[in-house]
Backbone bond lengths (Angstrom), bond angles and torsions (degrees), N, CA, C in turn:
res aa  C-N    CA-C-N  psi(-1)  N-CA   C-N-CA  omega(-1)  CA-C   N-CA-C  phi
1 M - - - 1.483 - - 1.511 110.91 -
2 D 1.352 115.56 -43.09 1.467 118.59 -178.76 1.512 111.22 -63.83
3 V 1.339 116.16 -40.30 1.467 119.32 -179.37 1.510 110.97 -64.27
4 T 1.313 116.98 -40.83 1.471 120.58 179.34 1.507 110.88 -62.40
5 L 1.297 118.83 -44.17 1.461 121.82 178.15 1.514 110.63 -63.23
6 D 1.308 117.06 -40.81 1.456 119.81 179.84 1.520 110.99 -62.25
7 M 1.306 117.38 -39.49 1.465 120.11 180.00 1.516 111.49 -64.55
8 H 1.314 117.79 -41.39 1.477 120.75 177.59 1.505 110.96 -64.40
9 E 1.310 116.10 -41.30 1.468 119.53 179.13 1.525 110.41 -63.93
10 L 1.305 116.28 -43.56 1.465 120.18 179.66 1.526 111.30 -62.74
11 Y 1.306 118.16 -41.12 1.466 122.22 -178.78 1.519 111.01 -63.42
12 S 1.377 115.49 -45.09 1.465 119.36 179.04 1.509 111.50 -65.17
13 F 1.285 116.80 -40.17 1.464 121.02 -178.31 1.525 110.86 -65.89
14 C 1.320 117.87 -38.14 1.465 121.68 -179.12 1.517 111.86 -71.02
15 L 1.297 118.08 -32.49 1.457 120.27 177.18 1.510 111.78 -64.24
16 V 1.331 118.23 -32.12 1.469 122.32 -178.26 1.503 111.11 -82.60
17 K 1.327 118.46 -43.65 1.463 121.95 -172.01 1.518 113.08 -97.02
18 S 1.306 119.50 -0.47 1.445 124.57 171.80 1.503 113.59 68.32
19 R 1.314 117.90 -67.94 1.452 119.99 -176.49 1.533 109.34 -121.30
20 I 1.282 115.95 93.40 1.478 119.84 179.99 1.518 108.02 -138.56
21 F 1.269 114.98 133.41 1.455 119.21 172.46 1.519 106.90 -104.91
22 C 1.279 114.37 118.02 1.462 117.75 -171.72 1.521 109.62 -135.59
23 V 1.338 115.36 138.77 1.465 121.35 173.29 1.512 106.84 -131.95
24 S 1.306 116.71 112.64 1.459 119.81 -178.92 1.527 111.51 -110.92
25 H 1.320 115.59 14.16 1.457 119.88 178.22 1.517 107.45 -125.56
26 P 1.287 117.95 146.65 1.464 118.18 179.83 1.514 112.88 -52.84
27 K 1.331 117.63 -33.51 1.449 120.83 175.64 1.512 109.32 -91.77
28 P 1.338 118.10 147.10 1.460 118.68 175.93 1.516 109.32 -61.26
29 V 1.333 114.46 127.02 1.474 118.51 -176.42 1.527 109.90 -91.03
30 V 1.321 117.47 -74.31 1.467 120.95 -178.61 1.504 107.86 -153.22
31 H 1.287 116.54 145.56 1.472 120.11 170.18 1.528 107.43 -80.80
32 T 1.313 115.80 101.90 1.471 119.60 -171.14 1.513 113.55 -94.93
33 H 1.337 119.24 4.66 1.469 117.84 -177.27 1.518 111.72 -72.86
34 F 1.351 118.08 -6.61 1.469 119.36 176.66 1.527 112.69 -90.00
35 I 1.334 114.99 -12.15 1.476 117.44 -174.41 1.523 111.77 -62.09
36 M 1.345 117.35 -46.80 1.467 120.70 -176.64 1.513 111.52 -67.91
37 E 1.351 117.40 -38.27 1.460 119.92 179.29 1.520 110.79 -63.52
38 D 1.334 116.13 -43.41 1.460 119.28 178.46 1.517 111.52 -64.73
39 S 1.339 114.86 -38.16 1.461 118.87 179.05 1.525 111.40 -64.07
40 I 1.346 116.07 -42.59 1.478 119.90 180.00 1.518 110.43 -63.65
41 D 1.351 117.64 -43.51 1.456 120.66 178.22 1.515 111.27 -59.99
42 L 1.336 115.62 -40.97 1.452 119.55 179.67 1.522 111.31 -65.00
43 I 1.345 116.05 -41.72 1.475 120.19 179.55 1.516 110.99 -63.68
44 L 1.344 116.23 -43.21 1.464 119.74 179.81 1.518 111.61 -63.48
45 Q 1.327 117.24 -38.06 1.450 119.92 177.60 1.521 110.77 -64.59
46 D 1.309 116.97 -45.55 1.463 120.73 177.86 1.514 110.90 -62.28
47 H 1.343 117.14 -39.20 1.467 121.20 -178.61 1.527 111.15 -63.65
48 S 1.324 116.74 -40.99 1.459 119.35 -178.86 1.515 111.42 -68.43
49 E 1.325 117.46 -26.45 1.454 119.34 178.01 1.519 111.51 -79.17
50 V 1.332 116.22 -38.50 1.464 119.95 -177.65 1.520 110.98 -76.46
51 F 1.333 116.87 -40.69 1.462 121.16 -178.74 1.521 108.96 -113.47
52 P 1.315 119.52 92.78 1.458 121.67 -177.72 1.525 110.60 -69.63
53 T 1.316 116.02 163.12 1.468 120.75 -179.86 1.515 110.38 -65.96
54 N 1.357 115.46 159.42 1.462 121.92 -177.42 1.521 113.06 -85.86
55 R 1.284 118.80 0.29 1.454 120.60 -179.82 1.523 109.52 -68.76
56 P 1.336 117.08 130.67 1.468 118.96 -179.66 1.515 111.40 -68.05
57 H 1.297 114.56 152.92 1.457 120.12 178.19 1.532 109.44 -67.09
58 P 1.322 118.39 141.45 1.473 120.00 -179.34 1.517 113.56 -54.55
59 V 1.320 117.68 -35.82 1.466 120.30 179.20 1.518 110.59 -65.84
60 V 1.349 116.39 -41.26 1.464 120.38 178.74 1.523 110.38 -63.84
61 S 1.323 116.66 -44.03 1.466 120.25 178.48 1.519 111.34 -60.52
62 A 1.313 117.04 -41.90 1.458 120.98 179.74 1.523 111.49 -64.68
63 C 1.330 116.79 -39.94 1.469 120.83 179.47 1.520 111.14 -65.70
64 I 1.340 116.73 -42.69 1.466 120.59 179.29 1.532 110.23 -63.37
65 G 1.334 116.37 -43.55 1.462 119.98 178.38 1.513 112.50 -61.52
66 A 1.338 116.79 -42.03 1.464 120.67 178.98 1.524 111.25 -65.43
67 L 1.341 116.55 -38.65 1.462 120.38 179.28 1.524 111.20 -64.19
68 L 1.341 117.18 -45.88 1.465 120.93 179.81 1.527 111.06 -64.07
69 T 1.328 116.42 -39.35 1.465 119.71 177.81 1.525 111.03 -63.74
70 G 1.329 116.42 -41.74 1.462 119.96 178.34 1.521 112.54 -63.85
71 L 1.341 116.29 -42.35 1.463 119.56 179.01 1.515 111.15 -63.35
72 Y 1.330 116.36 -40.90 1.466 119.39 177.48 1.527 110.91 -63.51
73 G 1.328 116.60 -38.98 1.458 119.45 179.71 1.513 112.09 -64.36
74 V 1.346 117.05 -42.15 1.472 120.32 177.87 1.517 110.69 -64.36
75 W 1.337 116.18 -43.93 1.464 119.35 179.35 1.524 111.40 -61.73
76 S 1.328 117.20 -43.81 1.464 120.32 -176.70 1.524 111.52 -66.71
77 M 1.336 117.83 -29.49 1.461 119.91 177.84 1.522 111.44 -62.54
78 F 1.330 116.42 -35.62 1.452 120.24 -177.81 1.527 112.69 -90.80
79 A 1.317 117.11 -31.91 1.462 119.82 -172.39 1.517 114.26 -93.87
80 L 1.346 117.79 -30.35 1.452 119.34 -169.65 1.522 116.40 -97.88
81 P 1.343 122.37 -31.12 1.456 119.57 -177.14 1.523 112.01 -55.68
82 G 1.338 116.29 132.45 1.456 121.11 179.35 1.511 114.18 91.78
83 F 1.352 117.19 -12.18 1.460 119.43 -176.56 1.521 112.11 -64.55
84 H 1.335 117.05 -31.15 1.457 118.83 -177.31 1.521 112.15 -67.14
85 K 1.325 117.48 -15.51 1.460 120.74 -179.74 1.525 112.66 -88.96
86 I 1.329 117.60 -8.32 1.452 122.66 -175.15 1.520 109.47 -111.67
87 P 1.336 118.24 136.11 1.473 119.36 174.91 1.519 110.99 -56.27
88 W 1.333 115.98 147.55 1.463 120.87 -175.22 1.521 112.00 -55.69
89 S 1.332 117.96 -38.78 1.470 121.35 -176.78 1.515 113.06 -68.33
90 L 1.342 117.77 -14.96 1.463 121.30 -177.58 1.526 112.90 -108.61
91 K 1.325 117.14 3.28 1.457 119.89 -177.68 1.525 111.31 -74.48
92 V 1.327 115.16 133.38 1.466 121.66 179.11 1.525 108.12 -133.08
93 P 1.330 120.16 121.73 1.468 121.36 179.81 1.518 111.50 -70.35
94 Y 1.312 115.53 157.83 1.455 120.70 -179.99 1.520 110.79 -71.18
95 L 1.322 115.64 127.58 1.459 121.87 175.75 1.521 107.44 -143.88
96 P 1.321 118.69 109.37 1.461 121.03 -175.04 1.522 112.71 -67.98
97 S 1.310 115.32 149.36 1.464 120.91 176.58 1.528 109.52 -73.06
98 S 1.307 115.19 145.48 1.466 119.39 175.58 1.526 109.32 -79.71
99 R 1.308 115.78 167.62 1.467 120.03 179.00 1.525 110.85 -63.31
100 D 1.334 117.20 -42.39 1.466 120.02 178.88 1.524 111.31 -64.19
101 Q 1.310 116.05 -39.10 1.463 119.50 179.43 1.531 111.07 -63.98
102 T 1.318 116.81 -42.51 1.468 120.69 177.76 1.523 110.89 -62.98
103 Q 1.307 116.86 -41.66 1.466 120.19 178.20 1.525 111.17 -64.66
104 N 1.323 116.94 -37.41 1.462 120.04 178.22 1.526 111.63 -64.79
105 V 1.315 115.94 -39.27 1.470 119.42 176.75 1.524 110.49 -62.01
106 M 1.308 116.89 -43.77 1.462 120.32 -178.94 1.520 111.76 -65.63
107 K 1.328 117.33 -32.05 1.466 120.07 175.45 1.525 111.18 -64.25
108 L 1.327 116.21 -41.46 1.469 120.02 179.89 1.515 111.73 -71.52
109 L 1.323 117.40 -24.46 1.465 121.05 177.54 1.521 112.45 -85.95
110 G 1.303 117.51 -1.44 1.457 121.56 -176.66 1.514 112.78 -55.35
111 G 1.355 116.67 131.22 1.456 121.94 178.03 1.517 114.15 86.79
112 R 1.299 118.42 -4.43 1.458 120.69 -179.09 1.528 111.08 -102.27
113 R 1.328 115.37 161.49 1.456 123.01 178.42 1.520 108.82 -142.00
114 G 1.308 116.18 179.73 1.452 119.88 174.98 1.515 112.81 109.90
115 R 1.323 114.89 -156.41 1.463 121.85 -176.16 1.526 110.04 -94.83
116 L 1.319 114.69 139.82 1.462 120.04 -177.64 1.526 109.39 -127.93
117 A 1.312 115.01 134.23 1.456 121.49 174.90 1.522 108.76 -112.47
118 D 1.334 115.37 124.25 1.462 120.80 175.81 1.519 107.20 -103.51
119 L 1.326 116.80 113.93 1.459 122.28 -174.30 1.526 109.71 -88.34
120 G 1.317 115.57 110.46 1.466 120.59 -173.56 1.513 109.22 80.51
121 S 1.335 116.70 64.51 1.477 121.06 -169.76 1.519 113.86 -76.18
122 G 1.338 119.06 -13.96 1.457 120.40 176.04 1.521 112.50 59.88
123 D 1.333 116.28 -126.06 1.462 120.53 -178.52 1.525 112.55 -85.02
124 G 1.337 117.13 1.46 1.461 121.08 171.86 1.514 116.42 89.23
125 R 1.306 118.89 8.19 1.466 120.42 -174.34 1.526 112.76 -62.29
126 L 1.336 118.17 -37.72 1.460 120.23 178.80 1.526 111.02 -72.41
127 V 1.325 117.22 -36.91 1.463 120.98 177.52 1.525 110.44 -62.48
128 F 1.315 116.66 -42.20 1.470 119.57 179.66 1.531 111.25 -65.06
129 A 1.326 116.74 -39.83 1.468 119.67 179.25 1.522 111.05 -65.77
130 A 1.333 116.84 -41.79 1.466 119.85 -178.97 1.522 111.67 -71.87
131 S 1.325 117.43 -37.67 1.469 119.48 178.73 1.522 111.14 -65.87
132 A 1.328 116.74 -33.53 1.464 120.11 176.90 1.520 111.61 -67.24
133 A 1.339 116.67 -23.25 1.467 121.09 178.68 1.525 112.53 -90.41
134 G 1.340 117.87 2.42 1.463 120.79 174.48 1.516 115.62 106.66
135 F 1.327 118.63 1.82 1.463 120.82 179.06 1.531 110.50 -81.85
136 Q 1.339 115.40 149.84 1.458 121.54 170.72 1.533 106.21 -93.87
137 C 1.305 115.95 106.48 1.469 120.82 -167.04 1.521 112.83 -107.38
138 T 1.314 113.57 145.40 1.459 121.95 171.22 1.518 108.35 -128.41
139 G 1.317 115.40 123.89 1.452 119.77 177.50 1.518 110.52 -101.16
140 F 1.324 116.67 121.13 1.462 122.41 179.17 1.533 108.70 -96.23
141 E 1.330 115.78 124.80 1.456 120.50 -177.83 1.527 109.25 -152.23
142 I 1.342 117.26 135.70 1.466 120.96 -179.98 1.520 112.46 -95.66
143 N 1.319 117.54 -10.10 1.464 121.26 -179.76 1.519 108.76 -85.47
144 S 1.328 116.47 110.67 1.462 121.28 -175.18 1.527 112.33 -62.44
145 I 1.327 117.54 -32.99 1.464 120.44 179.51 1.529 110.38 -66.80
146 L 1.324 116.95 -44.54 1.458 120.33 179.02 1.525 111.56 -67.56
147 V 1.316 117.33 -35.85 1.466 120.41 176.98 1.523 109.83 -63.59
148 A 1.333 116.90 -46.12 1.464 120.28 179.16 1.529 111.10 -62.30
149 Y 1.328 116.35 -39.98 1.468 119.53 178.94 1.529 110.94 -63.82
150 A 1.342 116.82 -45.39 1.470 120.43 -178.50 1.527 111.02 -64.87
151 R 1.333 116.97 -40.15 1.459 119.72 178.39 1.526 111.44 -65.11
152 S 1.327 116.25 -40.59 1.466 119.96 178.81 1.526 110.95 -64.38
153 K 1.321 115.53 -39.84 1.464 119.20 179.31 1.520 110.73 -67.01
154 A 1.335 117.56 -39.17 1.458 120.79 178.06 1.526 110.89 -63.10
155 C 1.346 116.09 -40.40 1.461 120.24 177.97 1.522 110.70 -65.71
156 W 1.343 116.07 -42.62 1.461 120.08 -179.72 1.534 111.74 -65.41
157 K 1.347 116.37 -36.65 1.466 120.44 -179.82 1.528 112.19 -81.94
158 G 1.329 117.00 -9.60 1.454 120.58 179.71 1.520 113.73 74.72
159 V 1.331 116.88 29.73 1.471 120.42 179.24 1.525 108.67 -84.29
160 P 1.319 118.31 122.89 1.476 120.16 -178.15 1.525 111.26 -68.23
161 R 1.327 115.84 152.12 1.463 121.13 -179.30 1.522 111.59 -64.43
162 S 1.324 117.95 -23.61 1.459 119.95 177.90 1.530 111.86 -68.79
163 Q 1.333 116.58 -18.70 1.463 121.42 -179.63 1.525 112.83 -101.79
164 A 1.325 116.42 -32.56 1.461 119.71 -177.66 1.521 109.46 -146.23
165 T 1.318 115.55 117.70 1.461 122.04 178.78 1.523 108.86 -126.15
166 F 1.316 115.59 136.28 1.466 120.50 178.79 1.531 108.08 -117.97
167 V 1.321 115.55 123.55 1.459 120.62 -176.84 1.527 109.82 -120.82
168 K 1.324 115.01 138.51 1.462 120.54 174.88 1.525 106.84 -87.18
169 K 1.306 114.28 88.88 1.450 120.11 -171.22 1.511 110.35 -149.62
170 D 1.316 116.27 146.09 1.456 122.46 177.38 1.529 108.60 -84.70
171 F 1.325 116.31 110.25 1.471 118.73 -177.01 1.526 112.50 -66.92
172 W 1.337 117.42 -20.11 1.465 120.11 177.31 1.522 110.97 -64.39
173 K 1.336 116.33 -26.45 1.461 121.01 -178.97 1.526 112.02 -104.57
174 T 1.324 116.65 15.06 1.458 121.82 -177.01 1.525 110.46 -114.52
175 D 1.318 115.50 138.26 1.459 120.71 175.88 1.533 108.90 -75.61
176 L 1.317 117.21 119.38 1.467 121.90 -176.42 1.527 113.08 -98.47
177 S 1.306 116.96 11.14 1.475 119.88 -177.32 1.530 114.32 -62.39
178 P 1.357 121.16 -26.02 1.467 119.20 178.67 1.530 114.36 -71.11
179 Y 1.320 118.33 -7.59 1.468 120.60 -173.13 1.528 110.75 -105.21
180 N 1.330 114.94 130.86 1.470 119.61 176.71 1.533 112.16 -102.05
181 N 1.326 116.65 3.72 1.469 122.37 173.62 1.532 108.23 -139.83
182 V 1.323 115.69 130.34 1.463 120.56 -179.00 1.522 108.57 -134.41
183 T 1.323 115.99 131.98 1.462 121.10 174.38 1.523 108.86 -120.56
184 A 1.326 115.77 145.59 1.465 120.20 -177.97 1.522 110.10 -148.53
185 F 1.322 115.17 129.72 1.461 122.26 171.56 1.520 105.66 -126.80
186 L 1.327 115.72 89.32 1.457 121.24 -172.63 1.525 110.96 -117.48
187 A 1.323 117.57 -120.26 1.461 121.73 -178.06 1.529 108.58 -145.68
188 P 1.330 117.53 153.81 1.471 120.18 -176.66 1.521 113.52 -57.22
189 G 1.336 117.21 -34.93 1.452 120.03 -174.79 1.513 115.53 -68.32
190 V 1.350 117.60 -16.34 1.473 119.74 -177.74 1.525 112.88 -109.17
191 M 1.316 118.29 -3.26 1.464 120.42 -172.94 1.530 112.79 -66.54
192 E 1.309 117.63 -37.71 1.461 119.36 -179.58 1.527 111.04 -66.05
193 L 1.321 116.22 -44.47 1.464 120.30 178.93 1.526 110.88 -66.59
194 L 1.320 117.51 -38.46 1.463 120.77 176.87 1.521 110.31 -63.85
195 G 1.327 116.90 -39.42 1.463 120.05 178.09 1.519 112.20 -59.23
196 E 1.320 116.53 -40.48 1.462 120.11 178.86 1.523 110.77 -63.57
197 K 1.322 116.67 -40.96 1.466 120.53 179.30 1.532 111.12 -64.72
198 L 1.323 116.36 -44.73 1.462 119.92 -178.07 1.521 111.40 -67.13
199 L 1.314 117.78 -37.98 1.463 120.59 177.49 1.522 111.52 -63.48
200 D 1.310 117.17 -33.22 1.468 121.25 -179.89 1.518 112.75 -76.53
201 E 1.342 117.88 -28.36 1.463 119.62 -167.65 1.527 115.41 -113.24
202 L 1.301 119.38 -31.42 1.469 120.27 -171.00 1.530 111.88 -76.72
203 P 1.329 116.51 150.05 1.467 120.38 176.15 1.532 111.60 -70.72
204 E 1.321 116.59 165.25 1.466 121.43 -175.13 1.524 112.84 -61.30
205 E 1.322 116.74 -33.45 1.472 119.64 -176.14 1.524 112.82 -85.26
206 A 1.298 118.14 7.18 1.471 121.09 -174.47 1.525 111.68 -71.90
207 L 1.316 114.01 146.77 1.457 122.48 174.06 1.523 107.95 -117.30
208 V 1.315 115.85 131.37 1.462 121.34 179.66 1.525 108.67 -114.89
209 I 1.328 116.30 133.01 1.464 121.27 178.94 1.529 108.45 -121.39
210 A 1.316 114.97 124.93 1.467 121.71 178.68 1.525 109.01 -110.08
211 C 1.309 116.11 130.92 1.463 121.85 179.46 1.533 110.00 -95.25
212 R 1.300 116.00 125.49 1.465 125.84 174.45 1.525 114.17 70.29
213 F 1.324 117.42 -46.37 1.466 120.47 -175.17 1.530 109.90 -110.76
214 P 1.320 118.60 112.26 1.468 121.04 -177.51 1.525 112.26 -76.26
215 F 1.324 114.96 164.55 1.467 120.64 173.54 1.528 108.71 -78.71
216 P 1.304 117.64 130.28 1.472 119.22 178.02 1.529 111.12 -69.15
217 N 1.336 115.79 135.18 1.466 123.07 175.31 1.523 113.90 70.82
218 W 1.317 116.99 11.31 1.467 119.57 175.84 1.532 109.51 -98.83
219 P 1.342 117.16 130.80 1.474 118.95 175.97 1.533 110.28 -72.34
220 Q 1.313 116.09 130.39 1.457 120.23 -177.56 1.524 111.19 -83.65
221 K 1.315 114.47 138.43 1.462 119.74 173.40 1.526 109.87 -78.16
222 S 1.331 115.92 -42.68 1.464 121.77 178.04 1.527 108.02 -167.77
223 F 1.309 114.78 169.64 1.469 120.30 175.09 1.525 108.73 -149.03
224 V 1.323 114.73 157.98 1.463 121.68 -178.90 1.525 108.34 -136.91
225 G 1.322 115.81 143.19 1.453 120.97 175.41 1.520 112.42 85.72
226 S 1.310 114.48 -175.16 1.453 120.95 -179.31 1.518 109.35 -150.52
227 G 1.323 115.17 162.79 1.462 120.43 177.05 1.513 112.17 63.71
228 L 1.323 115.61 -137.43 1.458 120.67 -176.25 1.519 113.39 -70.33
229 D 1.316 118.21 -18.76 1.463 121.80 -178.54 1.525 112.73 -97.70
230 Q 1.312 117.85 7.55 1.462 120.75 -177.93 1.532 110.35 -70.92
231 T 1.322 115.84 138.06 1.465 122.13 178.34 1.520 109.25 -128.30
232 F 1.342 115.58 148.15 1.462 121.88 -173.87 1.532 109.63 -124.88
233 A 1.325 116.12 137.96 1.462 121.57 179.76 1.526 109.47 -112.60
234 Y 1.337 116.17 138.80 1.464 122.22 -178.75 1.523 109.23 -132.25
235 D 1.303 115.75 131.17 1.458 121.93 173.85 1.536 107.37 -91.92
236 I 1.318 117.10 118.96 1.459 120.78 -173.03 1.521 112.44 -60.30
237 S 1.314 117.58 -40.16 1.473 119.85 -179.83 1.531 110.46 -63.16
238 S 1.325 117.67 -40.12 1.465 121.21 178.46 1.519 111.19 -68.74
239 V 1.320 117.03 -38.25 1.466 120.50 178.80 1.519 110.29 -64.39
240 R 1.316 117.08 -44.55 1.467 120.74 179.37 1.521 111.14 -62.77
241 S 1.320 115.87 -42.68 1.468 119.53 179.61 1.521 111.35 -63.84
242 Q 1.324 116.07 -43.93 1.467 120.74 -179.39 1.531 111.09 -64.28
243 L 1.292 117.16 -42.64 1.456 120.80 -179.23 1.525 111.70 -68.37
244 R 1.321 116.77 -35.26 1.473 119.20 175.83 1.512 111.07 -66.16
245 T 1.326 116.23 -38.91 1.467 119.81 179.23 1.523 111.24 -67.16
246 T 1.326 115.86 -40.50 1.464 120.59 179.93 1.524 111.05 -66.15
247 A 1.324 116.66 -34.67 1.455 119.99 -177.33 1.529 112.09 -70.79
248 K 1.333 118.92 -24.14 1.471 122.19 -176.66 1.520 111.83 -75.89
């Protein structure tokens, strides 16, 4: 009985003090300083099994890498073709118009007719909306994939070429004087230079509509929407008059 009690006492004492060599019986009982070390090793082994490391599995890492590479490839097909033909300062990535933005443009075009040039027409959604309202539209786009998509959609929808035409052409190198309506959804960095081109080429009765990014120093005729879907309308004759007055 005494030996059994001594063993329990020794076991409890070793759990608290970790490394203790103790003999409480006239005879050597046990070298108990290994008990805590063995216990710690056992706990660590159990812990590693219950709580695995946070390193991702190689298969998961490979799948994520392949997915990101694929997404980049799809994006580059739409955004990059044709960029090498455009000076760096004039490059604008493809960003489609939202439904609200397209509706806002059509509101500003209300009551007008004639020829319309969409600068950077993308997938053609604005051209299709304007052609349905009676405009003779030309979509300028340098991305051959987007041009092919827009042409295919026009053919599928049965839109005649007299109403909607998509050309793979750099509008910066194109004379825009035949158009009395111009729409543009580009980038802030090119708006000032685009304004200079439009002032030089467009007829007096022309209306220019800018999506999201306004022309700097141009007096607005009207605007519709707010935030990212805001669109601005400019009457070229009023802009020219205002700029001439400011210059004096």
